[in-house]
PLY file of the C-alpha trace (Angstrom):
ply
format ascii 1.0
element vertex 82
property float x
property float y
property float z
element edge 81
property int vertex1
property int vertex2
end_header
85.23 111.08 101.45
84.34 108.61 98.74
86.61 105.74 97.81
86.59 103.65 94.63
87.94 100.15 95.06
88.58 97.51 92.43
89.37 94.21 94.10
90.53 90.91 92.63
88.78 88.53 95.01
90.40 85.23 93.86
93.87 86.74 94.38
92.90 88.78 97.45
94.50 91.80 95.82
93.57 95.47 95.63
93.81 96.56 91.98
92.54 100.15 92.02
92.10 102.63 94.85
90.94 106.19 94.17
89.82 108.97 96.50
87.09 111.52 95.78
85.75 114.39 97.83
82.08 114.40 98.75
81.52 117.09 96.12
82.91 114.70 93.46
80.19 112.09 94.02
78.94 112.19 90.42
82.51 111.89 89.09
83.12 108.89 91.38
79.92 107.23 90.17
80.89 107.79 86.54
84.42 106.44 87.07
82.95 103.35 88.77
80.50 102.78 85.93
83.20 103.21 83.26
85.48 100.80 85.13
82.75 98.17 85.52
81.80 98.43 81.84
85.45 98.09 80.78
86.02 95.07 83.04
82.81 93.47 81.77
83.85 93.97 78.12
87.19 92.32 78.87
85.60 89.47 80.83
87.38 90.42 84.05
85.40 89.49 87.17
86.67 91.98 89.72
84.62 93.49 92.53
84.14 97.26 92.08
82.67 99.32 94.90
82.21 102.91 96.02
82.49 103.32 99.77
82.05 106.35 102.01
84.04 107.01 105.16
85.12 110.02 107.18
88.77 109.12 106.53
90.96 106.56 104.83
91.94 105.20 108.26
88.27 104.68 109.04
87.79 102.86 105.76
90.73 100.57 106.57
89.13 99.72 109.93
85.66 99.00 108.56
86.66 97.24 105.33
89.86 95.40 106.28
89.44 92.66 103.72
90.37 95.06 100.93
93.64 96.06 102.60
94.82 93.07 104.64
95.31 89.41 103.92
93.51 86.73 105.94
96.44 86.25 108.31
96.52 89.97 109.16
92.76 90.06 109.73
92.93 87.07 112.08
95.87 88.54 114.00
93.99 91.83 114.41
90.85 90.02 115.58
92.82 88.03 118.15
94.57 91.16 119.40
91.23 92.99 119.70
89.87 90.26 121.98
92.81 90.24 124.42
0 1
1 2
2 3
3 4
4 5
5 6
6 7
7 8
8 9
9 10
10 11
11 12
12 13
13 14
14 15
15 16
16 17
17 18
18 19
19 20
20 21
21 22
22 23
23 24
24 25
25 26
26 27
27 28
28 29
29 30
30 31
31 32
32 33
33 34
34 35
35 36
36 37
37 38
38 39
39 40
40 41
41 42
42 43
43 44
44 45
45 46
46 47
47 48
48 49
49 50
50 51
51 52
52 53
53 54
54 55
55 56
56 57
57 58
58 59
59 60
60 61
61 62
62 63
63 64
64 65
65 66
66 67
67 68
68 69
69 70
70 71
71 72
72 73
73 74
74 75
75 76
76 77
77 78
78 79
79 80
80 81
């Protein structure tokens, strides 16, 4: 699966989250480009990424910062080391 994420880094907030199948790769790339161009025109400095993962759960595990706040990440890290 392919995931499009728009993230407001200063606020630590997920703005956009879209899912695409592997066969929709070109569509995902075009949506990402359109979104980045629109944000640039409006002077909005958000992070926009396309990520691949076998599942949404896998994506949440490997890219926690998009889905959890700092406190949650630290709590998870502490729990993982116990």
